N, CA, C, O and the ligand as a Tripos MOL2 file, in Angstrom:
@<TRIPOS>MOLECULE
protein
  233   231    59     0     0
PROTEIN
NO_CHARGES

@<TRIPOS>ATOM
      1 N         -88.6190  -57.3830  134.1580 N.3       1 MET1
      2 CA        -89.3040  -58.6650  134.1350 C.3       1 MET1
      3 C         -88.3020  -59.7950  133.9230 C.2       1 MET1
      4 O         -87.2440  -59.6070  133.3210 O.2       1 MET1
      5 N         -88.6520  -60.9450  134.4200 N.am      2 ALA2
      6 CA        -87.8900  -62.1580  134.1580 C.3       2 ALA2
      7 C         -88.7970  -63.0870  133.3470 C.2       2 ALA2
      8 O         -89.9980  -62.8490  133.2190 O.2       2 ALA2
      9 N         -88.2130  -64.1210  132.8180 N.am      3 THR3
     10 CA        -89.0200  -65.0370  132.0140 C.3       3 THR3
     11 C         -88.7660  -66.4770  132.4370 C.2       3 THR3
     12 O         -87.7020  -66.8210  132.9520 O.2       3 THR3
     13 N         -89.7660  -67.2950  132.2050 N.am      4 ILE4
     14 CA        -89.6300  -68.7350  132.3860 C.3       4 ILE4
     15 C         -90.1200  -69.4120  131.1100 C.2       4 ILE4
     16 O         -90.8280  -68.8090  130.3030 O.2       4 ILE4
     17 N         -89.7400  -70.6480  130.9470 N.am      5 SER5
     18 CA        -90.2360  -71.4250  129.8080 C.3       5 SER5
     19 C         -91.2850  -72.4010  130.3040 C.2       5 SER5
     20 O         -91.0960  -73.0730  131.3180 O.2       5 SER5
     21 N         -92.3740  -72.4720  129.5950 N.am      6 CYS6
     22 CA        -93.4250  -73.4060  129.9560 C.3       6 CYS6
     23 C         -92.9550  -74.8290  129.6740 C.2       6 CYS6
     24 O         -92.5670  -75.1350  128.5470 O.2       6 CYS6
     25 N         -92.9850  -75.7080  130.6840 N.am      7 PRO7
     26 CA        -92.5630  -77.1040  130.4540 C.3       7 PRO7
     27 C         -93.5360  -77.8380  129.5450 C.2       7 PRO7
     28 O         -93.1960  -78.8700  128.9680 O.2       7 PRO7
     29 N         -94.7270  -77.3120  129.4210 N.am      8 GLU8
     30 CA        -95.7550  -77.9910  128.6280 C.3       8 GLU8
     31 C         -95.6320  -77.6550  127.1460 C.2       8 GLU8
     32 O         -95.6570  -78.5480  126.3000 O.2       8 GLU8
     33 N         -95.5000  -76.3650  126.8330 N.am      9 CYS9
     34 CA        -95.5430  -75.9590  125.4270 C.3       9 CYS9
     35 C         -94.3310  -75.1240  125.0220 C.2       9 CYS9
     36 O         -94.2250  -74.7020  123.8710 O.2       9 CYS9
     37 N         -93.4160  -74.8850  125.9640 N.am     10 ALA10
     38 CA        -92.1650  -74.1700  125.6770 C.3      10 ALA10
     39 C         -92.3670  -72.6920  125.3870 C.2      10 ALA10
     40 O         -91.4540  -72.0270  124.8970 O.2      10 ALA10
     41 N         -93.5310  -72.1810  125.6790 N.am     11 ALA11
     42 CA        -93.7450  -70.7460  125.5220 C.3      11 ALA11
     43 C         -92.9020  -69.9840  126.5490 C.2      11 ALA11
     44 O         -92.6030  -70.4950  127.6280 O.2      11 ALA11
     45 N         -92.5340  -68.7790  126.1960 N.am     12 THR12
     46 CA        -91.8250  -67.9170  127.1340 C.3      12 THR12
     47 C         -92.8390  -67.0540  127.8640 C.2      12 THR12
     48 O         -93.6500  -66.3600  127.2500 O.2      12 THR12
     49 N         -92.7760  -67.1120  129.1740 N.am     13 ILE13
     50 CA        -93.7530  -66.4280  130.0120 C.3      13 ILE13
     51 C         -93.0310  -65.3940  130.8620 C.2      13 ILE13
     52 O         -92.0220  -65.7030  131.4960 O.2      13 ILE13
     53 N         -93.5380  -64.1830  130.8780 N.am     14 GLU14
     54 CA        -92.9430  -63.1490  131.7090 C.3      14 GLU14
     55 C         -93.4910  -63.2480  133.1320 C.2      14 GLU14
     56 O         -94.6940  -63.3970  133.3500 O.2      14 GLU14
     57 N         -92.5850  -63.1630  134.0720 N.am     15 VAL15
     58 CA        -92.9880  -63.1630  135.4770 C.3      15 VAL15
     59 C         -92.2700  -62.0130  136.1810 C.2      15 VAL15
     60 O         -91.2590  -61.5090  135.6920 O.2      15 VAL15
     61 N         -92.7930  -61.6120  137.3110 N.am     16 ALA16
     62 CA        -92.1600  -60.5510  138.0760 C.3      16 ALA16
     63 C         -90.7860  -61.0050  138.5650 C.2      16 ALA16
     64 O         -90.5940  -62.1760  138.8890 O.2      16 ALA16
     65 N         -89.8500  -60.0890  138.6160 N.am     17 GLU17
     66 CA        -88.5000  -60.4520  139.0660 C.3      17 GLU17
     67 C         -88.4860  -60.8720  140.5330 C.2      17 GLU17
     68 O         -87.5900  -61.5880  140.9830 O.2      17 GLU17
     69 N         -89.4920  -60.4140  141.2630 N.am     18 ASP18
     70 CA        -89.5390  -60.7770  142.6820 C.3      18 ASP18
     71 C         -90.5220  -61.9130  142.9280 C.2      18 ASP18
     72 O         -91.0570  -62.0680  144.0260 O.2      18 ASP18
     73 N         -90.7480  -62.7000  141.8880 N.am     19 VAL19
     74 CA        -91.6320  -63.8540  142.0250 C.3      19 VAL19
     75 C         -91.0850  -64.7790  143.1160 C.2      19 VAL19
     76 O         -89.8730  -64.9050  143.2960 O.2      19 VAL19
     77 N         -91.9980  -65.4130  143.8320 N.am     20 MET20
     78 CA        -91.6040  -66.2380  144.9660 C.3      20 MET20
     79 C         -91.7330  -67.7170  144.6130 C.2      20 MET20
     80 O         -92.5960  -68.1180  143.8320 O.2      20 MET20
     81 N         -90.8530  -68.5130  145.2090 N.am     21 ILE21
     82 CA        -90.9750  -69.9680  145.0560 C.3      21 ILE21
     83 C         -92.3400  -70.3960  145.5910 C.2      21 ILE21
     84 O         -92.7690  -69.9680  146.6630 O.2      21 ILE21
     85 N         -92.9970  -71.2360  144.8330 N.am     22 GLY22
     86 CA        -94.3110  -71.7160  145.2260 C.3      22 GLY22
     87 C         -95.4490  -70.9430  144.5890 C.2      22 GLY22
     88 O         -96.6070  -71.3540  144.6630 O.2      22 GLY22
     89 N         -95.1180  -69.8160  143.9590 N.am     23 GLU23
     90 CA        -96.1670  -69.0610  143.2830 C.3      23 GLU23
     91 C         -96.6590  -69.8130  142.0620 C.2      23 GLU23
     92 O         -95.9040  -70.5410  141.4170 O.2      23 GLU23
     93 N         -97.9230  -69.6310  141.7560 N.am     24 ILE24
     94 CA        -98.5180  -70.2730  140.5900 C.3      24 ILE24
     95 C         -98.6770  -69.2290  139.4890 C.2      24 ILE24
     96 O         -99.2230  -68.1460  139.7010 O.2      24 ILE24
     97 N         -98.1860  -69.5880  138.3200 N.am     25 VAL25
     98 CA        -98.2700  -68.7100  137.1530 C.3      25 VAL25
     99 C         -99.0050  -69.4520  136.0530 C.2      25 VAL25
    100 O         -98.7360  -70.6270  135.8030 O.2      25 VAL25
    101 N         -99.9220  -68.7750  135.4020 N.am     26 ASP26
    102 CA       -100.6230  -69.3930  134.2780 C.3      26 ASP26
    103 C         -99.8400  -69.1700  132.9960 C.2      26 ASP26
    104 O         -99.4000  -68.0570  132.7120 O.2      26 ASP26
    105 N         -99.6710  -70.2280  132.2290 N.am     27 CYS27
    106 CA        -99.0390  -70.0900  130.9290 C.3      27 CYS27
    107 C         -99.9660  -69.2850  130.0290 C.2      27 CYS27
    108 O        -101.1570  -69.5740  129.9150 O.2      27 CYS27
    109 N         -99.3900  -68.2620  129.3900 N.am     28 ILE28
    110 CA       -100.2140  -67.4190  128.5160 C.3      28 ILE28
    111 C        -100.6300  -68.1640  127.2560 C.2      28 ILE28
    112 O        -101.5840  -67.7700  126.5840 O.2      28 ILE28
    113 N         -99.9370  -69.2090  126.9440 N.am     29 ASP29
    114 CA       -100.1680  -69.9030  125.6780 C.3      29 ASP29
    115 C        -101.1160  -71.0870  125.8410 C.2      29 ASP29
    116 O        -102.1380  -71.1640  125.1600 O.2      29 ASP29
    117 N        -100.7790  -72.0120  126.7460 N.am     30 CYS30
    118 CA       -101.5720  -73.2370  126.8680 C.3      30 CYS30
    119 C        -102.4660  -73.2290  128.1020 C.2      30 CYS30
    120 O        -103.3160  -74.1040  128.2640 O.2      30 CYS30
    121 N        -102.2730  -72.2360  128.9730 N.am     31 GLY31
    122 CA       -103.1580  -72.1280  130.1240 C.3      31 GLY31
    123 C        -102.7680  -73.0190  131.2820 C.2      31 GLY31
    124 O        -103.4350  -73.0280  132.3160 O.2      31 GLY31
    125 N        -101.6870  -73.7720  131.1150 N.am     32 GLN32
    126 CA       -101.2260  -74.6610  132.1710 C.3      32 GLN32
    127 C        -100.7940  -73.8520  133.3960 C.2      32 GLN32
    128 O        -100.1470  -72.8120  133.2710 O.2      32 GLN32
    129 N        -101.1590  -74.3420  134.5710 N.am     33 GLU33
    130 CA       -100.6870  -73.7030  135.7920 C.3      33 GLU33
    131 C         -99.2830  -74.1960  136.1000 C.2      33 GLU33
    132 O         -99.0200  -75.3980  136.1280 O.2      33 GLU33
    133 N         -98.3980  -73.2540  136.3290 N.am     34 LEU34
    134 CA        -97.0000  -73.5790  136.5930 C.3      34 LEU34
    135 C         -96.6190  -73.1060  137.9750 C.2      34 LEU34
    136 O         -96.9870  -72.0100  138.3960 O.2      34 LEU34
    137 N         -95.8720  -73.9490  138.6820 N.am     35 GLU35
    138 CA        -95.4150  -73.5940  140.0210 C.3      35 GLU35
    139 C         -93.9480  -73.2030  139.9540 C.2      35 GLU35
    140 O         -93.1280  -73.9350  139.4010 O.2      35 GLU35
    141 N         -93.6260  -72.0600  140.5130 N.am     36 ILE36
    142 CA        -92.2350  -71.6220  140.5640 C.3      36 ILE36
    143 C         -91.4890  -72.4920  141.5700 C.2      36 ILE36
    144 O         -91.8750  -72.5810  142.7360 O.2      36 ILE36
    145 N         -90.4190  -73.1320  141.1080 N.am     37 ILE37
    146 CA        -89.6990  -74.0530  141.9860 C.3      37 ILE37
    147 C         -88.3000  -73.5870  142.3040 C.2      37 ILE37
    148 O         -87.6730  -74.0940  143.2350 O.2      37 ILE37
    149 N         -87.7930  -72.6120  141.5330 N.am     38 SER38
    150 CA        -86.4300  -72.1590  141.7690 C.3      38 SER38
    151 C         -86.2820  -70.7190  141.3110 C.2      38 SER38
    152 O         -86.6950  -70.3700  140.2050 O.2      38 SER38
    153 N         -85.7020  -69.8930  142.1440 N.am     39 VAL39
    154 CA        -85.4260  -68.5130  141.7840 C.3      39 VAL39
    155 C         -83.9760  -68.2270  142.1270 C.2      39 VAL39
    156 O         -83.5810  -68.2470  143.2920 O.2      39 VAL39
    157 N         -83.1940  -67.9610  141.0980 N.am     40 ASP40
    158 CA        -81.7750  -67.6550  141.2940 C.3      40 ASP40
    159 C         -81.4460  -66.4510  140.4200 C.2      40 ASP40
    160 O         -81.0100  -66.5950  139.2780 O.2      40 ASP40
    161 N         -81.6600  -65.2730  140.9700 N.am     41 GLY41
    162 CA        -81.5120  -64.0790  140.1630 C.3      41 GLY41
    163 C         -82.5610  -64.0700  139.0650 C.2      41 GLY41
    164 O         -83.7580  -64.1720  139.3350 O.2      41 GLY41
    165 N         -82.1070  -63.9470  137.8280 N.am     42 ALA42
    166 CA        -83.0450  -63.9360  136.7050 C.3      42 ALA42
    167 C         -83.2780  -65.3460  136.1680 C.2      42 ALA42
    168 O         -84.0260  -65.5400  135.2100 O.2      42 ALA42
    169 N         -82.6280  -66.3280  136.7980 N.am     43 ASN43
    170 CA        -82.7890  -67.7060  136.3630 C.3      43 ASN43
    171 C         -83.9040  -68.3590  137.1760 C.2      43 ASN43
    172 O         -83.6880  -68.8370  138.2900 O.2      43 ASN43
    173 N         -85.0870  -68.3670  136.5980 N.am     44 ILE44
    174 CA        -86.2630  -68.8610  137.3050 C.3      44 ILE44
    175 C         -86.7630  -70.1170  136.6150 C.2      44 ILE44
    176 O         -86.8550  -70.1790  135.3890 O.2      44 ILE44
    177 N         -87.0840  -71.1130  137.4220 N.am     45 GLN45
    178 CA        -87.5700  -72.3620  136.8450 C.3      45 GLN45
    179 C         -88.9490  -72.6710  137.3990 C.2      45 GLN45
    180 O         -89.2780  -72.3540  138.5420 O.2      45 GLN45
    181 N         -89.7340  -73.2950  136.5530 N.am     46 ALA46
    182 CA        -91.0850  -73.6520  136.9520 C.3      46 ALA46
    183 C         -91.3930  -75.0720  136.4990 C.2      46 ALA46
    184 O         -90.7850  -75.5940  135.5640 O.2      46 ALA46
    185 N         -92.3430  -75.6750  137.1800 N.am     47 ARG47
    186 CA        -92.8030  -76.9960  136.7680 C.3      47 ARG47
    187 C         -94.3290  -76.9430  136.6810 C.2      47 ARG47
    188 O         -94.9690  -76.0020  137.1530 O.2      47 ARG47
    189 N         -94.8740  -77.9600  136.0770 N.am     48 ILE48
    190 CA        -96.3210  -78.0310  135.9860 C.3      48 ILE48
    191 C         -96.8890  -78.2190  137.3890 C.2      48 ILE48
    192 O         -96.5070  -79.1370  138.1140 O.2      48 ILE48
    193 N         -97.8000  -77.3380  137.7520 N.am     49 ALA49
    194 CA        -98.3890  -77.4110  139.0820 C.3      49 ALA49
    195 C         -99.2720  -78.6320  139.1880 C.2      49 ALA49
    196 O        -100.0730  -78.9150  138.2970 O.2      49 ALA49
    197 N         -99.1220  -79.3540  140.2830 N.am     50 GLU50
    198 CA        -99.9140  -80.5650  140.4680 C.3      50 GLU50
    199 C        -101.0330  -80.2830  141.4420 C.2      50 GLU50
    200 O        -101.0080  -80.7000  142.5990 O.2      50 GLU50
    201 N        -102.0170  -79.5590  140.9360 N.am     51 SER51
    202 CA       -103.1280  -79.1820  141.8030 C.3      51 SER51
    203 C        -104.2790  -80.1750  141.6950 C.2      51 SER51
    204 O        -105.2040  -80.1710  142.5060 O.2      51 SER51
    205 N        -104.2010  -81.0120  140.6890 N.am     52 GLU52
    206 CA       -105.3040  -81.9400  140.4770 C.3      52 GLU52
    207 C        -105.4030  -82.9240  141.6320 C.2      52 GLU52
    208 O        -104.4080  -83.5280  142.0330 O.2      52 GLU52
    209 N        -106.5810  -83.0770  142.1510 N.am     53 GLY53
    210 CA       -106.8040  -84.0340  143.2160 C.3      53 GLY53
    211 C        -106.4330  -83.5190  144.5900 C.2      53 GLY53
    212 O        -106.7220  -84.1530  145.6050 O.2      53 GLY53
    213 N        -105.7930  -82.3670  144.6130 N.am     54 GLU54
    214 CA       -105.4420  -81.7900  145.9120 C.3      54 GLU54
    215 C        -106.5040  -80.8030  146.3350 C.2      54 GLU54
    216 O        -107.0840  -80.0910  145.5150 O.2      54 GLU54
    217 N        -106.7410  -80.7750  147.6060 N.am     55 ASP55
    218 CA       -107.7180  -79.8420  148.1430 C.3      55 ASP55
    219 C        -107.0500  -79.0650  149.2630 C.2      55 ASP55
    220 O        -106.7340  -79.6060  150.3220 O.2      55 ASP55
    221 N        -106.8470  -77.8030  149.0040 N.am     56 PHE56
    222 CA       -106.1600  -76.9880  150.0030 C.3      56 PHE56
    223 C        -107.1170  -76.4860  151.0940 C.2      56 PHE56
    224 O        -106.6960  -75.8770  152.0770 O.2      56 PHE56
    225 N        -108.4000  -76.7540  150.8990 N.am     57 GLY57
    226 CA       -109.3620  -76.3290  151.8940 C.3      57 GLY57
    227 C        -109.6120  -74.8370  151.8280 C.2      57 GLY57
    228 O        -108.9600  -74.1040  151.0840 O.2      57 GLY57
    229 N        -110.5560  -74.4170  152.6130 N.am     58 GLU58
    230 CA       -110.8710  -72.9930  152.6270 C.3      58 GLU58
    231 C        -111.0540  -72.5230  154.0510 C.2      58 GLU58
    232 O        -111.3260  -71.3450  154.2820 O.2      58 GLU58
    233 ZN        -97.6480  -73.4790  128.0620 Zn       59 ZN59
@<TRIPOS>BOND
     1     1     2 1
     2     2     3 1
     3     3     4 2
     4     3     5 am
     5     5     6 1
     6     6     7 1
     7     7     8 2
     8     7     9 am
     9     9    10 1
    10    10    11 1
    11    11    12 2
    12    11    13 am
    13    13    14 1
    14    14    15 1
    15    15    16 2
    16    15    17 am
    17    17    18 1
    18    18    19 1
    19    19    20 2
    20    19    21 am
    21    21    22 1
    22    22    23 1
    23    23    24 2
    24    23    25 am
    25    25    26 1
    26    26    27 1
    27    27    28 2
    28    27    29 am
    29    29    30 1
    30    30    31 1
    31    31    32 2
    32    31    33 am
    33    33    34 1
    34    34    35 1
    35    35    36 2
    36    35    37 am
    37    37    38 1
    38    38    39 1
    39    39    40 2
    40    39    41 am
    41    41    42 1
    42    42    43 1
    43    43    44 2
    44    43    45 am
    45    45    46 1
    46    46    47 1
    47    47    48 2
    48    47    49 am
    49    49    50 1
    50    50    51 1
    51    51    52 2
    52    51    53 am
    53    53    54 1
    54    54    55 1
    55    55    56 2
    56    55    57 am
    57    57    58 1
    58    58    59 1
    59    59    60 2
    60    59    61 am
    61    61    62 1
    62    62    63 1
    63    63    64 2
    64    63    65 am
    65    65    66 1
    66    66    67 1
    67    67    68 2
    68    67    69 am
    69    69    70 1
    70    70    71 1
    71    71    72 2
    72    71    73 am
    73    73    74 1
    74    74    75 1
    75    75    76 2
    76    75    77 am
    77    77    78 1
    78    78    79 1
    79    79    80 2
    80    79    81 am
    81    81    82 1
    82    82    83 1
    83    83    84 2
    84    83    85 am
    85    85    86 1
    86    86    87 1
    87    87    88 2
    88    87    89 am
    89    89    90 1
    90    90    91 1
    91    91    92 2
    92    91    93 am
    93    93    94 1
    94    94    95 1
    95    95    96 2
    96    95    97 am
    97    97    98 1
    98    98    99 1
    99    99   100 2
   100    99   101 am
   101   101   102 1
   102   102   103 1
   103   103   104 2
   104   103   105 am
   105   105   106 1
   106   106   107 1
   107   107   108 2
   108   107   109 am
   109   109   110 1
   110   110   111 1
   111   111   112 2
   112   111   113 am
   113   113   114 1
   114   114   115 1
   115   115   116 2
   116   115   117 am
   117   117   118 1
   118   118   119 1
   119   119   120 2
   120   119   121 am
   121   121   122 1
   122   122   123 1
   123   123   124 2
   124   123   125 am
   125   125   126 1
   126   126   127 1
   127   127   128 2
   128   127   129 am
   129   129   130 1
   130   130   131 1
   131   131   132 2
   132   131   133 am
   133   133   134 1
   134   134   135 1
   135   135   136 2
   136   135   137 am
   137   137   138 1
   138   138   139 1
   139   139   140 2
   140   139   141 am
   141   141   142 1
   142   142   143 1
   143   143   144 2
   144   143   145 am
   145   145   146 1
   146   146   147 1
   147   147   148 2
   148   147   149 am
   149   149   150 1
   150   150   151 1
   151   151   152 2
   152   151   153 am
   153   153   154 1
   154   154   155 1
   155   155   156 2
   156   155   157 am
   157   157   158 1
   158   158   159 1
   159   159   160 2
   160   159   161 am
   161   161   162 1
   162   162   163 1
   163   163   164 2
   164   163   165 am
   165   165   166 1
   166   166   167 1
   167   167   168 2
   168   167   169 am
   169   169   170 1
   170   170   171 1
   171   171   172 2
   172   171   173 am
   173   173   174 1
   174   174   175 1
   175   175   176 2
   176   175   177 am
   177   177   178 1
   178   178   179 1
   179   179   180 2
   180   179   181 am
   181   181   182 1
   182   182   183 1
   183   183   184 2
   184   183   185 am
   185   185   186 1
   186   186   187 1
   187   187   188 2
   188   187   189 am
   189   189   190 1
   190   190   191 1
   191   191   192 2
   192   191   193 am
   193   193   194 1
   194   194   195 1
   195   195   196 2
   196   195   197 am
   197   197   198 1
   198   198   199 1
   199   199   200 2
   200   199   201 am
   201   201   202 1
   202   202   203 1
   203   203   204 2
   204   203   205 am
   205   205   206 1
   206   206   207 1
   207   207   208 2
   208   207   209 am
   209   209   210 1
   210   210   211 1
   211   211   212 2
   212   211   213 am
   213   213   214 1
   214   214   215 1
   215   215   216 2
   216   215   217 am
   217   217   218 1
   218   218   219 1
   219   219   220 2
   220   219   221 am
   221   221   222 1
   222   222   223 1
   223   223   224 2
   224   223   225 am
   225   225   226 1
   226   226   227 1
   227   227   228 2
   228   227   229 am
   229   229   230 1
   230   230   231 1
   231   231   232 2
@<TRIPOS>SUBSTRUCTURE
     1 MET1         2 RESIDUE 1 A MET
     2 ALA2         6 RESIDUE 1 A ALA
     3 THR3        10 RESIDUE 1 A THR
     4 ILE4        14 RESIDUE 1 A ILE
     5 SER5        18 RESIDUE 1 A SER
     6 CYS6        22 RESIDUE 1 A CYS
     7 PRO7        26 RESIDUE 1 A PRO
     8 GLU8        30 RESIDUE 1 A GLU
     9 CYS9        34 RESIDUE 1 A CYS
    10 ALA10       38 RESIDUE 1 A ALA
    11 ALA11       42 RESIDUE 1 A ALA
    12 THR12       46 RESIDUE 1 A THR
    13 ILE13       50 RESIDUE 1 A ILE
    14 GLU14       54 RESIDUE 1 A GLU
    15 VAL15       58 RESIDUE 1 A VAL
    16 ALA16       62 RESIDUE 1 A ALA
    17 GLU17       66 RESIDUE 1 A GLU
    18 ASP18       70 RESIDUE 1 A ASP
    19 VAL19       74 RESIDUE 1 A VAL
    20 MET20       78 RESIDUE 1 A MET
    21 ILE21       82 RESIDUE 1 A ILE
    22 GLY22       86 RESIDUE 1 A GLY
    23 GLU23       90 RESIDUE 1 A GLU
    24 ILE24       94 RESIDUE 1 A ILE
    25 VAL25       98 RESIDUE 1 A VAL
    26 ASP26      102 RESIDUE 1 A ASP
    27 CYS27      106 RESIDUE 1 A CYS
    28 ILE28      110 RESIDUE 1 A ILE
    29 ASP29      114 RESIDUE 1 A ASP
    30 CYS30      118 RESIDUE 1 A CYS
    31 GLY31      122 RESIDUE 1 A GLY
    32 GLN32      126 RESIDUE 1 A GLN
    33 GLU33      130 RESIDUE 1 A GLU
    34 LEU34      134 RESIDUE 1 A LEU
    35 GLU35      138 RESIDUE 1 A GLU
    36 ILE36      142 RESIDUE 1 A ILE
    37 ILE37      146 RESIDUE 1 A ILE
    38 SER38      150 RESIDUE 1 A SER
    39 VAL39      154 RESIDUE 1 A VAL
    40 ASP40      158 RESIDUE 1 A ASP
    41 GLY41      162 RESIDUE 1 A GLY
    42 ALA42      166 RESIDUE 1 A ALA
    43 ASN43      170 RESIDUE 1 A ASN
    44 ILE44      174 RESIDUE 1 A ILE
    45 GLN45      178 RESIDUE 1 A GLN
    46 ALA46      182 RESIDUE 1 A ALA
    47 ARG47      186 RESIDUE 1 A ARG
    48 ILE48      190 RESIDUE 1 A ILE
    49 ALA49      194 RESIDUE 1 A ALA
    50 GLU50      198 RESIDUE 1 A GLU
    51 SER51      202 RESIDUE 1 A SER
    52 GLU52      206 RESIDUE 1 A GLU
    53 GLY53      210 RESIDUE 1 A GLY
    54 GLU54      214 RESIDUE 1 A GLU
    55 ASP55      218 RESIDUE 1 A ASP
    56 PHE56      222 RESIDUE 1 A PHE
    57 GLY57      226 RESIDUE 1 A GLY
    58 GLU58      230 RESIDUE 1 A GLU
    59 ZN59       233 GROUP 0 **** ****
C-alpha cells in the first residue's frame, strides 16, 4: 500500500500502489473526496476534489 495525506485534515490515507491519476479517494477521517493528482512511485499526492457544482452527466 501507499499513503497520501489529506489536505483537509492531514490524516494519512492508504491507497493502492497502482492508484491512477484522477481517481477519487474518500478520506477515512473527514470524509472529504480527494482527487489523485500525482503518482511518482510511492510518492502520491492528492488534492480536494472539486466535484461541487459539476455535473458529469449519466
Ligand atoms: Zn481528511
